[in-house]
FIVEXBA-418316 format. One record per residue (C-alpha): chain; x, y negated, z; residue in one letter. Coordinates in nm, 4 decimals. Each point is the difference from the previous one (the first is absolute). Example, Ala and Ser with C-alpha at 12.3 -4.5 7.8 and 13.67 -1.06 7.14 Angstrom:
<sites>
   chaine         xx         yy         zz   residu
        A     1.2300     0.4500     0.7800        A
        A     0.1370    -0.3440    -0.0660        S
</sites>
This chain:
<sites>
   chaine         xx         yy         zz   residu
        A     0.0425    -2.4341    -0.8758        M
        A     0.3341    -0.1211     0.1380        P
        A     0.1125     0.1154     0.3426        I
        A    -0.1238    -0.2455     0.2643        P
        A     0.2658    -0.2323     0.1368        G
        A    -0.0571     0.1115     0.3603        S
        A     0.1352     0.3480    -0.0838        I
        A     0.2329    -0.0754    -0.2938        A
        A     0.3191     0.0627     0.1996        A
        A    -0.1437     0.3251     0.1359        A
        A    -0.0860     0.1124    -0.3533        A
        A     0.3631    -0.0500    -0.1030        V
        A     0.1180     0.1969     0.3049        S
        A    -0.2386     0.2851    -0.0772        F
        A     0.1267     0.0091    -0.3602        K
        A     0.3653     0.0095     0.1087        Y
        A    -0.0785     0.2597     0.2658        N
        A    -0.1676     0.2260    -0.2566        A
        A     0.3205     0.0105    -0.2037        D
        A     0.2412     0.0167     0.2960        F
        A    -0.1792     0.2928     0.1585        L
        A    -0.0008     0.1993    -0.3241        K
        A     0.3740    -0.0654    -0.0428        K
        A     0.0623     0.1159     0.3573        N
        A    -0.1699     0.3309    -0.0806        L
        A     0.2055     0.0769    -0.3114        E
        A     0.2175     0.3069     0.0281        G
        A    -0.1263     0.1152     0.3404        L
        A    -0.0448     0.3717     0.0545        T
        A    -0.3151     0.1324     0.1656        D
        A     0.2128     0.0745     0.3088        E
        A     0.1282    -0.3588     0.0136        E
        A    -0.3563    -0.1356    -0.0038        W
        A    -0.0541     0.1538     0.3453        V
        A     0.3442    -0.0349     0.1638        R
        A    -0.0104    -0.2102     0.3142        R
        A     0.2920    -0.1759     0.1644        P
        A     0.0347     0.1361     0.3539        D
        A    -0.3033     0.2220    -0.0588        G
        A    -0.2530    -0.2564     0.1190        C
        A     0.0013    -0.2995    -0.2352        A
        A    -0.2416    -0.0170    -0.2922        N
        A     0.1022     0.1739    -0.3191        H
        A    -0.0405    -0.1445    -0.3479        I
        A    -0.3148     0.2014    -0.0724        L
        A    -0.1650    -0.1477     0.3078        W
        A     0.1062    -0.3516    -0.0983        I
        A    -0.1409     0.0422    -0.3520        V
        A    -0.3237     0.1408     0.1412        G
        A    -0.0251    -0.2840     0.2495        H
        A     0.0527    -0.2852    -0.2456        V
        A    -0.2432     0.1650    -0.2409        T
        A    -0.2548     0.0321     0.2818        W
        A     0.0584    -0.3678     0.0875        A
        A    -0.0679    -0.0959    -0.3606        R
        A    -0.3284     0.1931     0.0162        S
        A    -0.0975    -0.1976     0.3113        A
        A     0.0856    -0.3235    -0.1790        L
        A    -0.1947     0.1089    -0.3069        L
        A    -0.3034     0.0572     0.2208        K
        A     0.0247    -0.3589     0.1294        R
        A     0.0150    -0.1147    -0.3618        L
        A    -0.3132     0.1981    -0.0926        G
        A     0.1539     0.3158    -0.1479        E
        A    -0.0734     0.3269     0.1816        D
        A     0.2828     0.2466    -0.0739        W
        A     0.1370     0.2799     0.2135        S
        A     0.1727     0.3360     0.0079        K
        A    -0.0968     0.2869     0.2320        P
        A     0.3416    -0.0038     0.1668        W
        A     0.0029    -0.3699     0.0961        F
        A    -0.0995     0.0792     0.3599        A
        A     0.3568     0.1296     0.0563        H
        A     0.1477    -0.3394    -0.0903        F
        A    -0.2269    -0.2594     0.1606        G
        A     0.0910    -0.2617     0.2564        R
        A     0.1542     0.1670     0.3030        G
        A     0.0406     0.3396    -0.1705        A
        A     0.3300     0.1760     0.0586        K
        A     0.1837     0.2618    -0.1980        V
        A    -0.1402     0.3364     0.1033        D
        A     0.1900     0.3096    -0.1101        D
        A    -0.3165     0.2099     0.0330        S
        A    -0.1830    -0.2058    -0.2661        V
        A    -0.0129     0.0997    -0.3637        T
        A     0.0975    -0.3190    -0.1781        Y
        A    -0.0505    -0.0669    -0.3705        P
        A     0.2801     0.1005    -0.2308        T
        A     0.2421    -0.2684    -0.1160        P
        A    -0.1690     0.0154    -0.3407        E
        A    -0.3453    -0.0579     0.1543        E
        A     0.1370    -0.2882     0.2064        A
        A     0.1552    -0.1631    -0.3082        I
        A    -0.3229     0.0382    -0.1981        L
        A    -0.1975    -0.1609     0.2826        A
        A     0.2556    -0.2829     0.0243        W
        A    -0.0280    -0.0620    -0.3741        D
        A    -0.3819    -0.0060     0.0248        E
        A     0.0157    -0.2446     0.2897        S
        A     0.2331    -0.2293    -0.1946        C
        A    -0.2359    -0.0210    -0.2965        A
        A    -0.3078    -0.0459     0.2182        L
        A     0.1607    -0.2651     0.2184        L
        A     0.1261    -0.1968    -0.2977        S
        A    -0.3501    -0.0037    -0.1509        A
        A    -0.1636    -0.0873     0.3334        A
        A     0.2349    -0.2921     0.0603        M
        A    -0.0704    -0.1352    -0.3464        E
        A    -0.3760     0.0182     0.0505        S
        A    -0.0452    -0.1101     0.3622        V
        A    -0.1395    -0.3487     0.0508        S
        A     0.1269    -0.2702     0.2335        E
        A    -0.3426     0.0169     0.1679        E
        A     0.0498     0.3688     0.0859        A
        A     0.3487    -0.0750     0.1316        L
        A    -0.1361    -0.2813     0.2188        A
        A    -0.2259     0.2367     0.1968        V
        A     0.0963     0.0211     0.3682        A
        A     0.2020     0.3049     0.0981        S
        A    -0.1097     0.0911     0.3491        T
        A     0.1598     0.3416     0.0364        Q
        A     0.2814     0.2128    -0.1321        G
        A     0.3422    -0.1193    -0.1125        P
        A     0.1288    -0.3413     0.1034        P
        A    -0.0997    -0.3030    -0.2051        S
        A     0.1943    -0.3242     0.0342        A
        A    -0.2926    -0.2005    -0.1355        D
        A    -0.2777     0.2090     0.1592        G
        A    -0.1309     0.0929    -0.3444        K
        A     0.0175     0.2933    -0.2399        V
        A     0.2733    -0.1918    -0.1864        S
        A     0.2155     0.0179     0.3126        G
        A    -0.0518     0.3761     0.0194        V
        A     0.1113     0.0340    -0.3627        V
        A     0.3131    -0.2004     0.0753        N
        A     0.0752     0.1962     0.3174        F
        A    -0.0417     0.3338    -0.1786        L
        A     0.2490    -0.1085    -0.2678        A
        A     0.2517    -0.0607     0.2811        Y
        A    -0.0949     0.3307     0.1656        H
        A     0.0557     0.1896    -0.3236        E
        A     0.3360    -0.1686    -0.0619        T
        A     0.1115     0.1052     0.3489        Y
        A    -0.0803     0.3651    -0.0691        H
        A     0.1564    -0.0024    -0.3460        I
        A     0.3154    -0.1275     0.1684        G
        A    -0.0176     0.3072     0.2241        Q
        A    -0.0259     0.2243    -0.3069        A
        A     0.3008    -0.1759    -0.1495        S
        A     0.1989     0.0570     0.3171        Y
        A    -0.0961     0.3694     0.0010        L
        A     0.1050     0.0327    -0.3648        R
        A     0.3478    -0.1222     0.0956        G
        A     0.0065     0.2208     0.3093        W
        A    -0.0726     0.2962    -0.2296        L
        A     0.3075    -0.0894    -0.2059        G
        A    -0.1678    -0.1614    -0.3010        H
        A     0.1152    -0.3326    -0.1467        P
        A    -0.1943    -0.3145     0.0802        G
        A    -0.2538    -0.1308    -0.2481        V
        A     0.0708    -0.3697     0.0361        M
        A     0.3701    -0.0129    -0.0798        G
</sites>
């Protein structure tokens, strides 16, 4: 089934984001994954965990229940906590890859009727429906992938977009 028109732009953003994030992670050392500017900003591992968690929340709205035991450390309002044992970069990448495949499939199979259901709680929705949540979460993810890109440059690596 083709991707519904109400989320077509979001689907393109999610596809681009999947590739951009992976490119931002290329060549990083394990130490660089957890380096934080000024010691208090989010590190790349946290950003990857957070956007993967956000995809799991979106998947749930689209009818796919998928999670990882460590998602609680990356949910809305969670902060980097140096006392937490986070997943390894490899585990985070594997989870990201899983989320990309699952989200792509979910967006291809969701109906316009499911997207038209009222969204009464959770992330913002410009149209008050699940479709608006999908579109907002594409923007949200792009924002965080921009943060990862900035951190990549801060760590001394070349940019991924030219």
